[in-house]
Every structure is written in C-alpha cells, then in structure tokens.
N, C-alpha and C positions, 0 to 999 in steps of 0.2 A: 293422209294427213302428215305432215312431218314432224320428226321427232321433236323439234323446238316446240312447236303449237301444241304436241300434247303435254309436254311437261308444264307449258304455261297453264292449260286447262286443268291439269291434275291440282296445281298449287291455288288455283283460283276456288275449286271445289272445296279443298281442305281448309282454306281461309274462311269461307261461307259457312263451313259446317262448325268450326272453331267459334266463330261469332255467334252462331244460334246457341251451342252448349253455354257460352260464355253469358248469354243474356238469361239463362236459365237460373231461377230465384227458389231458394228454399225457405219457407217461413213457419215456424214453429210458435204455437201459443199453447197455454195451459189455462183451462177452466176449472173451477169449481162449480160443481152441480149438487143443488141441496138434495139430501136423500130424506129429510125431515125439516120441519120448520126451524131454522138456523139464525142466530142472533149475530150480526155484523157488529163488532165493538169498537171504540175509539183507541183502545190499546190492546197489545196481545197478553190479556188477561181478564178474568171474571171480574175483576175491580172496574175495567172500562165501561162505559156509557154506551147503550146500545144506539147505533146510529140507523140500522135498517135492519128489517125481519125479512128473511129471503125465504119466498115459499116452497115448498116441494117441487122440484125440476127448475128452479130458477139458475140460471147459468151466470156465473160472475168470473171476470178476468182475474187471475192469479198475477200480482205484480211481484211477491216474493215469498218464499217458503221458510218459515223459521220455527223449525220441528213441529210441534203440535198445533201451530197456529199457522194461519196462512193470510197475508196481506191481500185484499182483493179490491176489484172495482167492480161495483155494482151496475146494471143497466141504467141505471139514471146518472151515474158519473160518481156517486160518493166512494170514497175510499176509507177502508176500515179492517177489521181483522176479525176472521172466523175460525171457530174450532174445528181443526182438520178432521174430527170424526164425525163430524155433522154434516159432511159434504163427501162426493165422489169426485175424485180429481180424474179430469180428462186432458190430454196431450194430443192436438191436433197438428199434424204435419202437412204442409202443402208443398208442392213442387208446381213452379208455375214455368214451363217452358216456352222459348221463343214461339216456336209453331210445330206442331197444333197444339193447342190446349188440351192437356190431361185432365180428367176429372180427378176431384179432391178424394184421396182415400178417407176411408170412414176412419171416426175416432175410436181410440181404444184408451181403457181405463189404466191408470198407473195406481199401484197399491200405496194406501195410505201409511204415514209412519203412526205408530201407535204410542201414547205416552204412559211413561212409566215414572215411578216417584220412589225415590229411597229415602228413608229418615232413619235418623240414630239420635236418641234421647236418653234423659235421666228422668227418673220419676221417685216421688215421695209418697209413701202410704201409710195411712192411718189404720192401724189394727186392732183387733180385741182378740188374743188369742185363747182367752176364758180360761180351759183346763189347763193351759201350758203354764199358768200362773198360779195353779192352786197351792203349791208348797210355798210360793213367795208369800201368799195371803196369809198362809200358816204361821211362816216364820215372822210376818209383821206383828200378828197377833200375840205370839209369845214373847217377842223381845219387848212389846210395849206392856203386857201384862207383868212380866217379871221385873220390868224396868221400874213401873210404878210402886209393886209390891215391895222392892228392895231399895226403894229411894233412889234409884240410879235415874240415869239420862240416857236417851235414845240417840245416838250419835248421827247416824245416818239411815234413814228408813230403807229396806231393802225396796228396790224398784221393780216394775214389772215393763216389760216389752210391749210397746205400744206404737211402734212404728219400723216401717222396714225402708231401705234406700237401695235403688238398682238403675237399671237401664234396659233400652231393647233396641233391636235393628229390624227394619221392616221395608219389604217391597209392596208397592201398591200399583196395581194396574187399572186406569179410568178407562174403561169400556165405553162410558158416555160422558159427555161434558160434567154431568152432575152426578155420576155413579161410579164409585170404585170398590174394588175387592182386593185385598192384602194379605200377606203371608209373613208373619214375625217371630222373633224370639227374644222371650224376655228372662232377665236373670234380676233377683233382689236379694238383699241380706239383712238379718237384723242381730245384733249382738250388744248386750245390755249387761253391764257387772252392776252389783249392789252389795254394800255391806252395813252391816249393825253392829253396834257395841252394848251390851247390858253390863252395868257394874254396880257392885251393892256392897256392904260390910265384908261379906263372906268371899268376895272376889269378882271375877267378870266372865263373860263369855263373848265370844265374837261370832258373829255369823256372816257368811258370805256366799254369793251365788255367781254363775256365769250361765246366762241364757244365749243360746245361739240357733238361728234359723236361716236356712238359705232355700230359696223356691225359685224354680226355673222350668222352662218349658216353651213348646210352640204354640202359635195360636193363628186364628183367622179372624179376619176383621172387614166390615162391611161400611163404607162411607158414603153418606148422603148429602150433598152440598145444597144449601138454603140459596135459592135464587137472590140476585138483587142485593147481596150483604157485603158492606165495605167496613173493616176487612171481611173477607169470606168466612163463614160460617158453616162447620159439617158436624151433622151428628154421626155417631158411629155406634155399631154394636158389635162385641169382640166375644169369641169363645173359645178356648183352648183346653190344653192338658198340663197340669203342673206337677211336677216331683217336688215334693218337699221332705227336707233332711233337719233334723233337730236333734239338740242336746241340751242336757240341763245337770248342773253341777252345784251341789250345795256342800258345804263346809262349816263345820261347828268347832271352837278351839276355846278351851277353858284356861283360868288363870294358872291351873299346874302343869299347862303343857300339853294336856291329853287332846286328842281330837278325835271327832267323827266324822264321816262324809258318806253321801249318797249321791251315785252318777247314774244317771238316764240318758243312754247314748244310743246310737245307731238308731234313732227313729226315723223310719222311711217310709214315705207313702204317695202314691199319685192321686190326682182328683182332678175333676173337670171344674173349669172356672169360666165365669160368665162376667161380663162387664159392658157397661153403656155411658155415653158421656157426649161431650161437645169438643170440637177442635177448631182453632182458629191460625192461619198462616200470616205472617207479614213478609212480603217480597222484599227481597235485596238486590234480586236482578231478575230477567225473566225466566231463569231456570234454578234459582236458589233462593233459600231464605231459612227464616226461623219458624217454628209452629209452638202452640201452646195448647194444653188439652188438660182436661179434668173429667173424673167420671166415678161410678161407683162399682166395685168389684165384689162379687159372690163367689168366695172360695171357702170350702171347708174339708179338712183332713180327718177320716174318721177309720176306726178299725186299724189302729197302727201296730206295728211289731216293734219291739224294744228290748234292750239287754240292761239291767239294773246290776250296780256292782255296790256293795256294802262291806263293812269290815269282815263280815262273816262270810263273804264270795260273791259269786254272780250267777245271775239266771237270765233267760231268755223266755219270751212269750208276747202275749196280748198286754196293751197298756190301757189300764184301767184308771178311772177317777173313782176314788171313794172317800166317804165321809165317815169318819169314826167319832159319833156324838158331836155332829157337826162341825168337825175340824178336818179339812180338805188334805188329801193325800193323792199322790200318784203311784200306783203299784204296777210290777209286772208279775203275770201268771199265766196259766193255762186255762183258767177256771175263774170267774167273777167272786173277789173277795166274799165270805158271809160271816155272820157271827152275831151274837146279841148287841155288840157296841156298834155294829155298821147301820148307820140309816139310810145310807144310798150307796149305790156300786153300778157302774155302767161303763161301755166302752168310752176312753178319753176321747173328745172332739178339740182339735185346733181350729179355731174360727179365725180366718185371715180376711174375712170380709171387711170392707170399709171404703172409705174415700181416698182417692189417690190423684196426685197432680203429676203433671208430663210435660217437659220442656226440652227443644233440640233444635237440630239443623235437619233439612231436607233438600234434595236434588231432584230436578226433572230432567228426564233425559228420554 
C-alpha cells in the first residue's frame, strides 16, 4: 500500500471514530422516591392543597429543587411540590453511545438537604412573684393605715412586679414534615419602681421601692405540626434551665429629713422551667416570615442566698419569708427566724409561673 493510500485510510478511520463519539449522548434525570406516604402539594408550603398522595416506593420526576421542597411530576402527569425529607432522591445517568449500546449504570442516591429554622422574638410574660412582694404589701398596708388614722392621703400606692419583658433566639431542625426539635436561649427582665406619701398634722413620710428581676438561660423545645391547618398551627413543649438574679430596695424618709433603708440584693438562683403552648406562622416568602405564639410557663425559684444591708450593717445567708403577727417580711439569716410573734417562717419562693406571649421573625434554610 502506498503512503498516500495509508494516510487516506487513517483519516477515514479517525473521522469514523470521531463521528461515533460525537453521537454519544449523556442523559441525567433525578427522581424522588417516596420513603413513606408523602403529600404532593400545590405550592411549596404546608398551606398548599394536596394534589396527590405518593405511596411508599412511588417514583416521581424532579423538575426543580427548592431547598427543603422539590417540584415533581407524578406518574399520572400532575405537577406539585413534595417535602424533601419524605422522599429519597435518585440521580440516574445514562450514556447512549452510537454503537454498541452500553447497559445503563445503576442509580445512586443523593443526600437530601435538611430543613433548619432560626427565629428571633420578643416576649411578654405575666408573673406572680409572691414572696418577692412581701414587703410591698406591708408598706401598702402601713401607708394606708397611717394615712387614714392621720387624715392624710395616699398619693401613689406602692406597686408590685407583675410582668417581665424579654426575647429569645432559637434554632430548630425539622427531621419530619410535621415534627421538629430546637435549642434556644431566652432572656427577660422586670423592673418596677413605686412610691407612696403619707401626710398628717405631725409631718409626713415618704416610702419608695425598686424591684428588679433578670431571668435567662437555655432550653429545648419540641414542635408538633397540626396537619391541614391554614395558617399552620404547631403545639410545642419546652424544658430548660433558668438563672434568676433579683434585688429589692426600700427607702423611707420622714419630714425631718431622716431616712432608713433596707436593701436585699445579690439574690441568685437557678431552677428548671417548663412551658407548653401553640404557635402559628405567617409566610412572607418561601423561606421567611413572622410567628406568633403563646403558652403557660412553670418556673419557681426556691432556697435562695441573699445579702441584706440596713443602717446597722450587712449580713448574708438564706432568704426567708416571715410573718410577724400576720405582717410579711423578707429576712436573711442562717436559720429560720423564730419567736413568740412569728406566725410563719419558711424559705422564700419567687414564683414566676404565668402566661406569656411571643412574636418575632423566622428564617428557613
């Protein structure tokens, strides 16, 4: 064979092989295979209507991936959205050569994306501190009593702390379409001042107080979504650990300029807290919105340590609730106060149980 014919034959072979490779096609498709009964909805939200119910093992073609939601086409041709955690994603790659035809490679699963939720909110709590207001009740009684007996008038009644305001940040992971668990941190504060003036022929006395409370700590929360509710409604149960810091400051000033004070401070105690309630979400976009929730909290601080300061000096010890002839006091000492005039003496309890409301913003990712 001459050199010219050899070169022509080699070029023809290269062109033939090149044309064969050029005809080879690569086809890639993704399918959603139901791992349990899965709802296909009209929109990527639990608010969407159910257009199809996929049985276990049913395969649906994925048209678009939208975070935790997948846009799919069912075997019957219906198009909708399915929760990504209720299906297993398969990606099938097929190479179709010109000749010979190669067998299709087996499908392999692709790891699903997991839905997370972050929210930040503000809360308002209704509380009943109980023993926290013992001396407030005493001062109210004394001011009213002396005001009436001396024909004076009570300008401003001493008030009691009955509410706290705060906020929280929380991460939640929804491991099922209707079940999620979260970890959060909350902080709330109460601060209320009050004053009273008692006047009479012999002069006047001014009473004032400043009550402060700070409560904060971590918590765990479980959400259970109620199916087919618009807007979506969730039940939740919460458990956590709260650290409480409190102080009380009482001051009395008479018409001669003399004054006496009693300051109970450095009251610190940790306690477990539990809460339960309901929450609803309002969607502003597929991945963000606002939430509203409300519930009831169980939280009591017991056996607290404190320091009391009076004109005669300071002392530290356990905080006790004491009634002398039915008049309440808070006292600090190493042992419960006793005596003929003591009608009741026990460790003080600050009860912050009560209803609370919460509202804020959330993000899904």
